[in-house]
Every structure is written in C-alpha cells, then in structure tokens.
N, C-alpha and C positions, 0 to 999 in steps of 0.2 A: 556607725557610718562607715562606709567604704570609701577608696580612694576616688572612684567617681563622682560620686555623693559631694566629696568635696571640690571635685573639680568643677561639678556642675553649679554649686552655691556659689564659688569664687565667679563664672562666667555669669551669672545672673546678675551677680553683684556689679561686675565689671560693665556691663550691659546698661545697668541703671545709671551708673557713674558717667558714661560716655554719652549714652542720648540723652539723660536728664539734664547735663550739662550743655548741651548743643541746642537743647529746646530754648534755652535761656539765651543763645545769642541775639535771636530777633526779639526779642522782647528788650533787651538792654539797649541793642541799636535803634529801635522804634522810638525808646525814651528820649535817649540821648538828642535823637534827630530833631527833636522839638526844642531843644537848648543846647546851639552848638557848642557852648562854652564846655559841654560834659563830654563831647563827642571825642577827642583824642584820649581822654582818660578811660570811655569805656573801649573803645578800639584796641586801648593798650590791655586793659583787663581781660576781653574777651581774647586777645593773643597768649596770654600768660595761662588763662585756663585751657586755651588749645594745644598750647605746648606743654602744660606740665600734669592736667587732667586728663580729658579728652582724647587727646593721641596716643598717650601710655596706655590708656584705658583700652582702646580700640587694637592697639597692638596687642595686648594681654589676653583680649578676647581671643583673638587669632589663636596664640598658644594654648590656652584653655580648650576652646573648641577641639583644636587639633588633638590635644590629648584625652578628651573625651571621646574622639573619633576611635583613637587606638585602644583606649579602656573599654569602649562600652561597646563594640562591637558592631558599630555602622559601616557601611560602606561609603567610600568616595562617590559612588555611581548611583547612589540614592539621590532620586532626583531633586527632591527639597534641599537637599543639604549642597549638591552640586550648583544647583542654581545660586543658592546662599553666598557658596564660594566664589563663584565668577561675580555676582554682584559685589560682595567684600573688595575683591580686585579690582574694579572698576571704582569703587568708593576711594580706594587707597590712592588711585592713580589722579582721580579728578582733585582728592584733597590735597597731595603732597606739589602735586604739579599747578593745582590752579587756585584753591582757596587759601592756602596757606601763602603763597607766596604775593596773592593778591592781597591780602589782608595787610602782610608786610609793606607793601607799595602804598595802600589805602593810608596807612597812618604817617608813612613819611610825606606824601602830596597834601595830605590834610595839615600837616606842621608847615609845609614849606608855602603852600597856598591858599588854604581855609576851605573850610566847607562849600564855599559857592564855586569853587575853578571848575572848571569843565574837566579837568582830568579828575579830579575827587570824584565828580559827580557820575562820571562814566565807570570807574573802580567801583562806587557804592552800588550802582546798578549790577555791574558784572559779578560781585560780591555776593549779592540779591540773590540773582540767578543762581549761581552756583550753590549758594546756600540751599535754596530748595530744591534743585536737584539732587542735592547730597542727601536732604531730608527723606525725599520719595525714595530714594535707595536703601537709606536705614529701615524705613518703615516697611519697606517690604522683605529686608533680611528679618526684620523682627517677626513680622507676621508669618514667614516661611520656619522661621525657629521655632515659633509658638505652637504654630498650628500643625505643622509636618504633614503638609496635603500632599495626596497624590496627584501629582501633575501630568503626568501620563501614566499608560498601561499601567 
C-alpha cells in the first residue's frame, strides 16, 4: 500500500467518525426532549462529542484531503473537489460561529431557566435549524466525494 492509499483509508475512517457522530445528535436530542431530566446531560454529552470527536475529525479530514490532493494528482479546479471545498468552508463557518456557540449557550440557558423558558426554546429551535443545514451540507460533500460527478463542462 502506498502513501495515497493510507491517506485515503484515514480520510474515510475520519469521515465515518465525523458524520457518524453527527448523525447521533438528533437522535439523542429527540430522546432527551421526551424527558427533560436528561436534556442537560444529553446536551453536555453532545458538546463533548462535538469538541473531542466530531470537530477534530472534520479538521483532520481537511488535512488528509489536502494531502491526498497533493499526492493523488488531482487539481484544485476539479469541479467536484472545488465545490466540496467551498461547502466545507461554509460548513466550518456555520459550525464554529453558529452551532458550537449556540450549543454552549443552550446548555447555560437550560441550566439557568429550564427547558420551558422562551430563551431555551428559541435556542433549541435555532440549533435544530443549524443542525439541519449542516447535515445537508455534509451529505452534499459526501455525495461529491463518493460520486465525483462531472458538474459542468
């Protein structure tokens, strides 16, 4: 196995870890929403997963992807790759400036005012919308990475 093969293996493994962990967030939140006693524990658990598994995996995905770009002979201007990188940048901005601070604030407001407070409900709704938008972006990136479609010309 050559270096490119090792990088590709790591890249796929990191994608499984990042996307797979993200997929669980909605399941955990919907379960905890049924019994608010578990909501703070669930949100704190998601925050730990986000900080220690998901976000580092997404960061390493970029590094392994760029290394594969260098060693694999692909061009930055390959349409599926360029669109994927743009979507990745959008995802990072939405996650770091939107979802992560929102989750942090959601935990604080939940602990201060409870799950029925208007501020918590607004934050939860916002986090849900951000989560859906991020999920759509991630699915689009995975689609482009797997299928490598000819997007134009």
